[in-house]
N, C-alpha and C positions, 0 to 999 in steps of 0.2 A: 679736555673737553672745550675749554675756551679757545685753544688754538685751532681746534676743528671748526668751531663756529666762525672763525675769522676767514677760513678758507672758502672762497666763493667759486673758484674754478679748479678743475682737475685736468690733468693731462694723462691720457692713456697711451702707453708705449707698447706697440706690438712688435715683438722680435721673432721672426720666423726661424725655424730650426735650420733651414738651409742657409749657409753663409753667403750664398750668391745673391740673396734678396736682402735689400736694405731695410732696416727697421722703419716702422711707420708710427707716427704719434698723432693722437686726436685730443683736442681740447673740448671739455664739456663742463658746464656750470653745475654747481651742487644741486640747484633746483631741478634741472633737467635729469640729473642722475637719480634723484629721489623719485621723480615722476616716472622715469623709465622702469625703476625697480618695482614701483607700485603697479604700473600697468602690466609688467611682466608677471608679477605675482597673481594679479587678478585674472589674466588670460590663462595661466596655468591652473588656477582654481576652477575656472569655468570648464576647461577641457577635462580636468579630472572628475568633476561632478557629472559631466555628460557621459564620460566613459563608464563610470561606476553605476550610474542610474539607468542608462539606456542600452547597455551592451551586456553580453553574457559574462563579462568580467566581474560584475557585481556578485555573482554566485561564488566566485573564487576569493575575491578580496574582502567581502563583508560576511560576517556570520549570519545564519538564517534568522536569528531572533532580531537582528538590527534591521532586516529588510521588511519586517512586518509592521503594519500600522496598528493602531489601537483596536480598530474594528476587526482586523485580521486576527489579532491575538484573542479577541473574544470568540471569534468563530472557531479558532483552534481549540480553545478551552471547551466550547460546546461539543465539538467533535470528539475530543478526548473523553468527555463524560459519556457521550453516546457509545463510544467504543468500549468503555469500561462496563457500561450496562449490558451491551450486547455480549461481552465476554462472560459476564455473570449468567446471563440467560442461556448461553451456549453450554456452560458448565452444568446449569440446572437441567437442561434438556438431556445432556449426556447421562446425568444421574437417573433421570426418569426413564430414558431408553434402556439403560442397563437393568434397572429394576423390572421394566416391562418385558425385556427379553427373558429374564429369569422367570417371571411369572408365566410367560407364554410356554416356556420349555418345561415348566413344572408339571409333572404328571404323576406324582406320588403324594403320600400324606405325611411326609417327613416333618412338615410344619404344623400338622394337625395333631394336636396332643391327645392323649388317651381320654382325658377328662372332657375335652371338646367332643370327641366321638360319642362318649356316653351321654352328654347333654343332648346330642342330636338324635340318637337312636332309642334311648331308654325313655319310656313314658310311664308315668305313675298312674296307678289305678285309683279312681275316685274313692274317697273314704266314706262316702255316703251310703255305700252298699248298693249302688245302682247296678242291677243285674244286667240290664240292657247294654250299659256302657262296658261292662266286663266282657260280655259276649262279643260286642262289636270290636273291642280291642283285640281279642283272640283271633277273630276271623280276619281282621286287618293285618295282624302280624303274620298269620299263616299265608295270606294271599301275597303279601309283598316280599316276604323273606324266603319264599321258595326258591327264587332265582337270585335275588340281590337284597342287600340291606339298605339300599337307598333308592329313592324315586324322585322324579322331577315334575314340576308343574310349569305351565307357561308363565314367563315373567310379566307378560302384558296380554291384554285382550285387544287384538287388532288384526287387520288384513295382512296376510303373508305376501309380500310383493316379490320376494326372491328366496327361493328354497336352496337347500344344501346341494352344492355342485362343485365338488373338489377339483374336477377336471378343468373348470374355469377359474380356479383359485378362490372360490367362494365356500368357506368352511362353516357356514351357519345359516341362520334364517334372518331375513329382514322383515320387521314388522312396521308397516306404514302407520304412523301415529301423528297426532297433533303434538306440537312442542309442549313440554312440561307435563306429559302424561306420566303417571306414577309407574315406576318399574320396581318389581318385587323379586326377592331372591327365589330362584327356581328350586333351591334346596338349602338346608342349613349348612353352614360351613364357616371357614376362616378367611377373611379378606386378605389376600396376599398383595394386592395392588389396587390403589384408588388414587388416581392422579390424571393430569392432562397430558396427552401425547399429540404431537403435531399431526400424525397420520390418522389416529383413531379418535381424537378429541377426548372428552372426559370419559374415562374407562374404569370399570370395576371388574376385578378378577377374583373369583371365590374358589378356594380349595375345599373339596368335599371328601368324605370317606370313600373307600374303595377306588382310590386313584382317579376320581372324577374332578374336573375343573370346568367352571362355567365363566363365560366372558360376556360383558354387557358394554357395548361401545357406542360412541357418538352421542353421549348423553349431554343434556343442557346443564345439569347440576348433579353433584354427588351428595347424597345424604349421609352415607356411612364413610368411615375413614379406614385407612389401611391398618391392619392389626386387630380390627374388631371381629367379634363373633356374631353371626346373624342366624336367625331362624328361618325356616321355610315360610315364604309368603310375607316376609318383613320388607318394608319399604327401604330401598337402598339408593335410588336415584330418580331423576326425572328425565324423560327422553328429550332428545334435541336434534341438532344438526351440526355438531361440532366436529372438527377434524377435516383435513383436506380431502380425505377419501369419501366424505359424505356428500351425496348429491341431493339431499332433501331430508326433511324431518322423518326420522325413523329410528328404530332400535335394531342394532345388529347383535344377534345372540348366538353364541356358540357353546357346544358341549364337547369336552375332550375326555378321553378315557385312555389311561396308560400312555399319555403323551401324544395321542392321535385324535384328530377331530372325527366325531361320529355324527350321523344324521340325528338331529334332535327328535324327529318324529318317532324314532325307535324307542325312546326312553321317556318321552313326555306322556304322562297319564291322562292329561286333559286336552290332548291335541284334537 
């Protein structure tokens, strides 16, 4: 080290490969040599920084994480969280759609247990000995059970803005109503679907005896839950304007028999 410090000048000897050219020598002081090395290193550093920062080579030479600033990393985290939430929502919608398809295709009473059927159809005679009530019950049973064991009432009282028109793809009735109008079960049954669907909004589907199914769509709120048993005339929802297929506040009501939509006017007793 001490001997190197004493050296103040260097001689550079350049010997060409070809023997015909004579060697050349250059003399340079140690301070100039150090300055040249520093300048050369600084220039190389600047060139490398420019190439990595402002050319497409940075995508090859640097990992993606090193190219992000702190604000970019925060944005990436926010986007990742949004993507995860959207993925969960998509999975939830897939589950809802699969259940909705099953409920729409449902045309039998396989989920409607025998004890549920009995609760809906069997009525007890008053124990007070009311002769008028007994006679009324007998007449009612004879009148309604000559052709079928089940009958339906209008789920709401309102103006029918669009009737049954299967040729145009409209399989029920639209009742024009104010939002949050009470919606009642058209007949007693078992709720096979009660959830939100992007197309139909808040929807309730009820399975009834004799292979009947009723649907109540575009509601603002559902009062009853999936799996519950409801009686005829029981409050099940509030009408609304939900779902992308809704063009205004109303209730879309359908009645299906054996897996096929039927005109509600043919079975509603209070139409």
